[in-house]
DOSE-36381 format. One record per residue (C-alpha): residue in three letters; x negated, y, z. Coordinates in steps of 0.2 Angstrom, whole numbers, plus 5000, padded with zeros to 4 digits. Layout:
% residues N
ALAXYZ/...
***
This chain:
% residues 157
MET491049135095/GLY489849275093/PRO489949435083/ILE490449415065/PRO489249495054/GLY489849665048/LYS489449845049/ASP488349855064/GLY489149695071/ILE490749785076/PHE491849635076/SER492049515091/GLY492349325089/ASP494249355088/ARG494049465073/HIS494649625082/LEU493549775085/LYS492649775102/GLY493549895114/THR495249885105/THR495949735115/ALA496949775131/MET496749675148/ASP498249565143/GLY497449515127/SER498549625116/VAL497749735102/ASN498149915101/PRO498349925082/ALA498150115082/ARG496550105092/GLU495849965081/MET496250055065/MET495350215071/ALA493850115077/LEU493750045059/PHE493850225053/ARG492550285065/ALA491350135062/GLY491150205044/GLY489950335052/GLY489750475040/ILE491050435028/THR491750585019/PRO493550605016/GLU493250574997/ALA492350415001/CYS493550345014/PRO494250185008/VAL495950205017/ARG496250375010/ASP495750314993/VAL496950164993/LEU498350255001/ASP498250404988/HIS498650274975/VAL499850144983/GLY500650264995/ASP501650364983/LYS503450314980/TRP503250264962/SER501850154964/THR502750064979/LEU504350044969/ILE503349974953/VAL502349854963/LEU503849794972/THR504849774956/LEU503449684947/GLY503349574963/GLU505049494958/ARG504449444940/PRO503549514925/TYR504449664916/ARG504349744899/PHE504249934899/GLY506049964895/GLU506649844908/LEU505549924921/ARG506250094917/ARG507950034919/ALA507549944935/ILE506950114942/PRO508150234934/ASP507550394942/ILE505750384935/SER505350474920/GLN504450384905/ARG502950494907/MET502850454926/LEU503150274923/THR501750264910/GLN500550364921/THR500850254937/LEU500750094927/ARG499050154921/ASP498450204938/LEU499050034945/GLN498149944931/ARG496550044934/ASP496649994953/GLY496849804948/LEU498649794955/VAL499549774939/SER499049694922/ARG499749734905/HIS500049594892/VAL500249634874/PHE501149494863/PRO500849494844/THR502549524839/LEU503249654827/PRO503449774835/PRO502149724848/SER502949674865/VAL502149734881/GLU502449654898/TYR501849704915/ARG501449594929/VAL500849604947/THR499049534949/PRO498449424963/LEU497749584971/GLY499449674969/ALA500349524976/SER499249534991/LEU500049704994/LEU501849644994/GLU501849575012/PRO501149735020/LEU502449835009/ALA503849725015/GLY503349755033/LEU503449945029/ILE505149935021/ARG505849835035/TRP505149965047/ALA505850105037/ASP507550015036/ALA507649985054/HIS507150165059/HIS507850265045/ALA509450325055/GLU508350375070/ILE507150475058/ARG508550565050/ARG509250615067/ALA507550675072/ARG507450785056/GLU509150855060/GLN508750895077/PHE507150975072/ALA508051085059/ARG509351135072/GLU508051195084/GLY507251295070/ALA505551245073/
***
């Protein structure tokens, strides 16, 4: 298979960036991601798609909200109880940000008083598996990271 059309034909037939595959056929994920980043040419930090997305979905509240809504739709009060340490103001703002990014949808029901339910969108659902991988990694390495932090603090660096 020839190059897949894309920015300057940077993809090879196996969908990995040219120059990121080792002799044994394995792909170096860091090298591949940096090649993608560099392939953008003159992308400014403000226009960088990775920074733009991670600025929104990478904070703890967005992650917790998307994961919670990934289970089922929630009303605002239920969501607040499901994430007890989030303030009402932060929950409201984060839900708005996630709606703006297309990751969460808001549904108003014509009841008295109006009932509002939040759901993860198909785009938000596509984020669940990558988040699950990050959570599995964090869980597996949390003790090691805490030890490294303690050692760093002891050394006074």
